N, C-alpha and C positions, 0 to 999 in steps of 0.2 A: 511395408512399414506397419507396425502394429498401432492399435487405436491409441494406446498410451503414448507412444513416441509421436504419433501424428498430433495428438492433443497437445503435447508439450511443445512441438514445433509451431503449432497455431498460436499458443499462448505467447511464446517468445516473439514471433513475428508481429502480433498485435501490439504487444507491449513495447516492442522497439519502435514502432511507429507512433506510439503514445495514444493508441486508439484502444476502445473496448472492442471485443469481438464476440458476436453471437456464436456460442459453441453449437455444435450439431446436436441432435437428439441423443445420440449415443454417448456424448461427452458430458461429464459433470461440470457444474460451475466451478470456476477456479478455487473459490474459497472452500468448496467442499473437500478439497484435497489438503487443507491446511490444518494445523494443530492450534487450536484456540489458546491454549495455555501458553504455548511457545510465542504466539502472537502477542499475548498480553505482556510477556516478559520483553519482547522486541520492542513493543510500544512504549513500555516504561523506559527502557534502555535508550532509544533513539528519538522518540517523539515527544515525551513528557517535558522536555526542555522547553518546548514551545506550546504544546497542547495540553489541555486537561484531558487525562486518559482514564476513563472509568472512575473508579473510587480511589485510585492511586494518589492523585494529587487534586482534590476537588477545589482548592484555592490557588493552584499553580498555573502554569502556562503564561503566555503572553496575551495581554488584553485584546489584542487585534487578531488573534488566531482562534478559529472555531474549535470548540471542544469535540472529541471523538463522538460523544453522545449527541451533539447537534448535527454533525455530519451524518451519523447513522440514521437520522430521522428523514434525510432528504430522499427524494425519489431517485436521484442520480448518484447516491452514495457509492454504489459499486464501481461505477465508471471513475469517480473522484479517487477512490483508494487504489484501483488498478492503475491509474496514471499519475499519481500524486507526484513522482519524481520528475515529472515533465512540467508540473505546475509551479509557478513562481511562489516562493523563492527557492524551492527544492533544487532545481537544476544547478544552483551554484555550489551546493555542499553534499548532495546525495549522488553516490556512485553506484551504478548497477553494472556487474560484470557483463561483458558482452553487449552492452547497450551504450552507443556513442554518447559522450557528453554533450549537452546542448550549448555550452557556452565555456569559454576560457577565462571568464571573469574569476579572479581569485576569491576564495570563500573568505568570509569574515568571522566564521565559526568553525569549529572542528568539523571536518568532513566525516561522513559516515558511508560505509559500503553495506549494501543490502542485496540480497539475491531475489530473483523472481519467486522462488519457493518461500522465502521469508515474508515476501509480500502477500502470498496466499495465507500464511499463518496469521498476519495482521488482519486481513480481511475476515478470517474465521473468527478472530477475537472480536472484531467490530460486529459480526453477526450477533454475537452474545449482548451487544448493547442495543441492538434494535428493539423498538417497541413492539410488544406482543400483540 
């Protein structure tokens, strides 16, 4: 198995379990493979309805949800973004192909489908929000 396929298999296994995985020294961090501009677009499309996302909606979001900028400052930001779909309330309306749904509770909002590669894109975008 090639290093690339092995790395993708490790990421899928880790995310399916809803855990972050320390990648081997040969593997890049998951976000390093992502496209930050695509991640920005995905964040605006899917996340801005609840979260403040960068400079897109500085007065938007829902008051009880943290902004991406606030989350990006946390020491555990990477784990939070890698596993967001397993954190409440996301399991009710976020679908990830090949990842079993955590609940059968019907969604109260429009469901979204996002791939593991798109999560890498979002993480790459969040990296641009991190304090220097």
